[in-house]
Structures are given as C-alpha cells and as structure tokens.
N, C-alpha and C positions, 0 to 999 in steps of 0.2 A: 807751539804755534802762536803767533801773535794774533790777537783778535782786534779787529777794527771796529770801534763803537759805531752803532747806527746813528745817523743824523736825522733830525726832523726834516721832512720835505720842505716845510716853510722856511727853515733855516737855510737849506741848500739853495732855494730859489728866491730868497728875499733880496731886496735891493741892496743890502749891505754886504752880501757874500761875494766872494771872488768869482764863483761860477755864474752868478746872475749878471755880473758885469762883463763876463767873457762873451764875445760876439761869435755868432755862427761863422764857421769857416768860410762859407760862401760870401757872407757879408764882408769879412776881412779881405777876401780875394777881390771882391768888387771894389772896395775902397782903394786897394792898392793899385789895381789896374785901371779903374775908372770905367770899365765896360764889363759886360757880362758875356761869357763865352757863348758863341753861336751854336756850339755843339751840344748844349744842354737840351734834354728831351722836352717836348711840349707837354705840359700838364693840363689835363682837362678836369675841371672841378664843377661840382653841382652848385646850385645857388646857396644851399646850406653850408657846404664846405667853403665856398668863397667868403661867406659872411664870417665863418669861424677864423679864417686867415686874417681878415681885417681886424677883428677884435684881438687876436693873439699878437699881431704886430704892434697894436697900441699897448698891450700889456707888456710886451718884451721891451718896449721903449720907455716903460714906466710912466705912460701918459694916463693910464687908468689903474685903479686898484684891483686887488684880487676879488673883492666883494662885487665890484662893478662888473668885472669880467664874468663872474659866476652868474650874476643876474642877466646879463646880456646873452650869454650862451645857454641859459636855462639848464645848467648842470650844477652839481655840487662842487665845492672847492677842491676836493681831492681829484675830481675829473679834470678840472682846469689845470692842475699840476701835470697830469699825464698828457694832456693835449699840448701844453707848452713844451714839455720835454720832447714829444714827438716832432713838434715843429722845429725846435732847435737842432735836432739830430738829422732830420731829413727834409726840412723845408716844407713847402706846401704838399709835397708827395706824402709826407707822414700823416696828413689829415684825410687822405683818401680812404674810403671804407675798404677794409680787407675783403669784404664779401662781394665787391664789384667784379663782375665777370665770372664769378664762381657759381656753378649750378647748385641750387638748393638741395639739401638732403631729402626734402619732401617732394622734389620735382619728379614728374613722370619720366621714364626712360625715353630717349629720342625715338626708339622703335615704336612705342605706343602712340606718340604724336604722329609719326609717319603713317601708321596703320589707320588712325582715326581720320586724318586728312584724305587718305586714299579712299576710305569708305564714303566720306562726304562727297568727294568729286565723282565717284562712280554711282552712288545710289541716292544721295540726299543733297544734291546741289542747290535745290530751291527750298530747303528746310532752314528754319531759324535755329540759333544755338540752343534755346531752351528745349525745343522739340527734339533736336538731335540728342541732347543729354538724356532725354527720357527713352529714346529708341535704342541707344547703344547698349545699355544693360539688358534690355528686353530681347533684342535680336542678336547681339554679338557678345554679350557677357563682359562689356567694358564699362566700368563705372567712372565717369568723369563729370565734374561739375559743369554747370551751364556757363559760368564765367571762364573756366579754363577753355572750354570749346570755343567761346567767343574770342578769346585772345588768340588762340591758334588760327582761327578762321580769318581774323583781321590781319595777322602777320603773313598769312598765305594768300591774301587778296581775295578770299572767298566771302567776306562779309564787310560791308561798308557802313560806317556810322554816319547818320545824317543829322548832325548837330546844328547845321546852319539853318535848317528849316524849322521854324517854330510855329506850332499851331496856336490859334486864338485860345485864350484861357477862358474857361467858364466856371462859375461857382458851382461846385458839385452839390447835388441835392442829397440830403441825408437819407439813408435807407429807411424803409418802413420798419415798424417795430416788430410785428408778428409775422410769422409764416402764413401766407395767404392773404395778407392785407392788400397787396397789389401784384398783379401778374402782367408783365409786358409781352405783347404778341406782335409778331411781324413775319412777313414773307420775304425770303431771300432767293431771288432768281439768279442762277449761277450755272456755269458749266461744271456741275458736280462730278461728272464722270470723265472729264478731260477728253471729250471726243469719242470715248468708248461706248457711250450711250446717249440718249436724248437729253437735251437741256431741260431742266425742270426747276421746280420751286420747293424750297424747304420751309415749312411752316414751323416757327420756333416760338415757344412760350417759356419765359424765364421768371422765376419768383424774385421779387425785388429785395426782400429781407435777407434771403440766403444766397442769392446769385446762382441758385441751382437751375440747371437745364431740366425743366419739368416735362415738356412734350416736344418731340421732334418727329415730324412726318413729312414725306415727300409726295408731291402732286405734280401733274403735268404743267399746271399753271396756277397762278394766284387768283382765285375767283371765289364766288360765294360758297360753292361746295367745299373748297379747301378750308375756308375759315370755319364753317359750321362743323365739319368733320373733326377738325383739330380741337375745337372747343368741346365737342362730345368726348373725344379721347381723353382730354384733360380732366373733365368733371367726372367721368367714369372711374378714373384712377385715383384722383385726389379729392374730389368734392368741389363745391361751389366756392370760389374765392370772393372776397368783398368787392374787388374791382378788377376789370380787365382793360388794359390800355392798348390802343391801336393807333395807327396813323390814319390819314384821310384817304385811304384807298377807295376807289370808286365802287368796289363790290360791297362795301359795308358802311359807307358814309356818304351823306348828301347834304348840301348846304340848304336845300329847299325843304326837305322833310326828313322825318325819322325813318331809317331803313328797317327792314325786317330783322336785321342782325341786332340793332339797338333795341328794338321792341322785344325780341326774344330774351336778351340779357336783362334789360331793365324791368319789364313787366312780368315776364313768365318765370325767369330764374332768379330774380331779385339780385342781380349782379350789376353794379354800377359800370356803365360803359364810358370810360374816360378817353378823351381824344388828345393825342400828342400833336402840338402845333409846330414842333421843330424836331429834327433828329436828336438834338441834345436832351430834350425832355424825355426821350425813351432810350437814353444812352446805354442802359444795361443790355437790352436786346440787340442794339446796333453793334456793340462790342462783341457780343456773343456770335453774331453773324460773321464778323471778320475772323473770329477765332475758328469757327467751323469751316469757313472757306479755306483756311490754312490746314488745320489739323485733320478735319474729317475728309477732305479731298485726298490727302496723302494716305489716310487709313483705307479709303476705298481703293486707291492705287495698289497698296500693299496686298489687299485681300482680293484684288481682281474683280471688284463689284462694278457692274455696268448697267444696272436696271433699277427702276424705282422699287420694284417688289423686293429685290435682294437688299437694297439700301434700307428699306423699312424693317426688314428682318435683322439687319446688322446693328441698327442704332441703339436698341435697348442696352446692350453690353457696353457700347461706347459711352452712352449717357451715364451709366453707373460708374465707370472708371473716371470720367470727367468730373462728376460731382464729388466723388471721394477725394479727388485731388484739389479741386478749386472751390468747392462749396464751403460755406461758412455758417456758423450758428447765428440765429436771429438775436436781436438785442433782448427779446423776451421769449420765454418758452411757450407762449400761447400759440394755438393753431386756429386761424380764422376761417378755415374751410367748413362748409356745412353739407350734410349729406342730402341726397335726393334719390327717389325711387327711379329705377331705370325706365319704367313706362312714362313717368312724368317728364323725364329728360328727353325721351323720344318725342313726346308731344310738344314740348317747349321749343325744340329746334326744328319742328316740321314746318313746311311751307303751308300757310293757311289761307283759305279763301271761302267767302260766303257765296253760296249758289242758290238761285231761285228754283223752287220745286213746282212743276206743272201739275195739272189735274190728273195726269196719267202716272204720277209719281216718278217722273224723270227729271234729270238735271244735266246740264252741260258743264264739262270741266276739261280744259286744255284741248279743245277741238273734238272731244268725244262725248257721246251721250250715254248716260248711265240710268239704270232702272232700279228703283228701290223695291226690294222684295217685301211683300206683305199682302194682307187681304183687305177687303173693303172696310173692315172694322178698324184697321190700323190707320186709315186715312185721317181720322180726326186727331190722332195722336202725333201725326207728323206735321211739323211746323212748315210754314210757307217757304222757309229758307233753311238750308242745312250748312254745317261747317265741314268743309273738306280739308283734311290734313294729309299732305304728301310727305312722308317721313324720308330720312336720308337714305335709307336702303331701297327706296322706290315703292314701299308699301303705302297704299291709299286707305285712309280711315275716314268714315263719314259719321257725323254726330248730329242729332236733332234733339233739342231740349235735354242735353246732357246724356242722352241714350245713344249707344252705338248702333248703327244701322247696317244691315246686310244689303249690299248692292252688287250688281253685275253689269258689265258693259253690253249695251244693246248692239245687236248685229245690224250692219248697214244694209 
C-alpha cells in the first residue's frame, strides 16, 4: 500500500500552493453566472460569527496575513487554519456553532421545566425567582438555581425585567465596624395577613454591622408603646447597643423638645439616640422592611397565620433562618453590647412623673388619688414630692428619696 506523506498545514494553505489559489465552488459559480442562485438558504449569523466571516474573506483574498488574522480573531494560528478550511468547504454556514439549537447535556428535562412553571402559576404567581428557588427544594424536592427559574419565568411571561427604570444613585455608607455599634429601628405598617386578619405594624430592628434581623414584633399600630416594648425586647436578649437610629415618627421625636424615648435612651440607658433625616440614611432597615413584606407575608400565607399573637410566635424561627442565610460577619469580632439588670431596664423604660404629696400623704396620678402607707413617724422621711414610675406591664412604682413606697388607691 502506498503511503501519502503528510503535508504541513501552512504549506497546504500558503499563498503559493495550488489549493490556496483554488477558489470556492460557490465563488466560481458566482463568477461564471454573475448572479447567486435565489434557492440558497438564508444564513443567520451572530455578531461574532459575522466578524469572523469578514476577517476570513480578507485572509482568503490574501489581503491580510495569517498573523494578523490570528490577532483579529483572538485565536491561535492552528485555529485560523481550521476556520478557513471550514469557510472554504461550506461558506458562512461552516462558521455557525455546532451547538446552536442543541440542548445542553446539563439542561433540565423539559418535564421539570413544565412542572416548575405549573407550580409557579398555581401557588407562587406573586413570588420572585430567588424566593421560588428557596421554596422548591423545601416544599417540592426540586433543586433549581434562581437564575434558571428567572429565565424560565421570563420565557413564560411570568416575570418582567424593568431595566428601563433607573433609581437615583446614592453613595452607600460603609457598615459599622463592630456588632452592636449601630442598630436601625423602624415600624412597617402593612397588610401582613392579606385580609385574613387585622392590618398591623411590624417593629423591626436591624444590626448595621452584620445586617442581621435582631428584633421583630407585631403591634396593632406604631405608637410609643410599640417602640418602648420593642427596645425592651431587644435589650433583654442582646444587651444595650451603642446607638439606636430611628426616623422622625411623632411617637418618639419632637422638634421642640426631647421626648421621653430620647431621654430614656440617652440619660437612663446610655444609648445614643440617632435620628435619620432621610430614608436613605436608614437604608438597611428600609430594605429589610421590603424583604419582609415579600418573604414574611408569603410565609404567613403558607402557614395560615392571621393574628398578631400567632405572628409573634412564628417570627423567631423565621428570623433564625433568615439570619443564617443573609447575615454576615462584622469587620471586627468585637461586641459593643453592654449588659443591664432587668430591674434597671424596667425602670429606665417606665413612664415617669413627679407628683406633689399632701399633708395627708396623698398624691394624684392620671386622674386617681393614691395614699402612701405609713405612720406619723414616717411623715418626716417622705419628701414633698414623689417619683411615680408606670412600667410597661402596667405596674406602678413610687419612690421618695430613693426609697420605694407602698401605696394604694383611695376609694372615691
């Protein structure tokens, strides 16, 4: 058997070889007839493939060198040989990617896509792709990435991208260094139960350094009681942070004077009460509110929760799962929280008022008259004024000269 010696590719395709001077059959036919047959199929090329065709045409006509073609195509010289050979054999069709229109070996079966889209239409029509990707393995045992869900939803018309609308850009503030340096607090009035229960307010506290959801409690409305009880819940569990930042809600802020909320934080608890003058300055808790209005509302729907009491029982587990997924480590490992005795915390958050004591050892508070228990010998030790503290649980405590007094309400 005769053996045909292998030729160097550069020799076969060089300008001096017979094959390099041989024109493509289509080119010869075009030159002979002067026109191109109208029966040729229409070729659709991508921008990258069209650019390759232009460069290969120049190379085939010897208008550029192999080195220049390799540089323009950003491929090695051997790949330029292969591309030119495919172009000469099949024309522009030879440069079309062989994987076009072919399903990837890693693609999900069409049955999985159909099932997921059916579940979305039936149960999760108002869910976002990220949340759906978290719910599918938990509820249905289907593990699909959020980007895959997003592509499927967009192709099915279940999710629309709003790239035309651009929000105003704000320079982001750098996170605090230590855990407990700053806690942002806000109330979010929303239809949390989607009509199954009363409209209410979620009091939210978020640590700035870690982004963790620290406290979440539901109240009928955003008022003084909601703010004080939420702060008590936070400090009882985590301790006293360095700062608590709030907005200018009328229940806790006044332009004319310091409110009892500011006094309780600054003077009694030694916590700096910081005021946010714009939503962007407390963006951490604002974004948390939007997240909760999406994820938590849907969690309430799945669990059938429709009351404030049931919501407050449910949120600890939700917070733990949320923080494990979205929480982050602070830049430093320090903890700025400080401890406080429970009795001191109760006293610091109590409503305080100075009342004048009469000769009969009585005083008036909130429209009622109270009698201080004691004998005539105790009169000299009782100051002309007493400090009345009404604690958050409704307990009234009376002090005089630092000593707690026993009182009872006088009968009318």
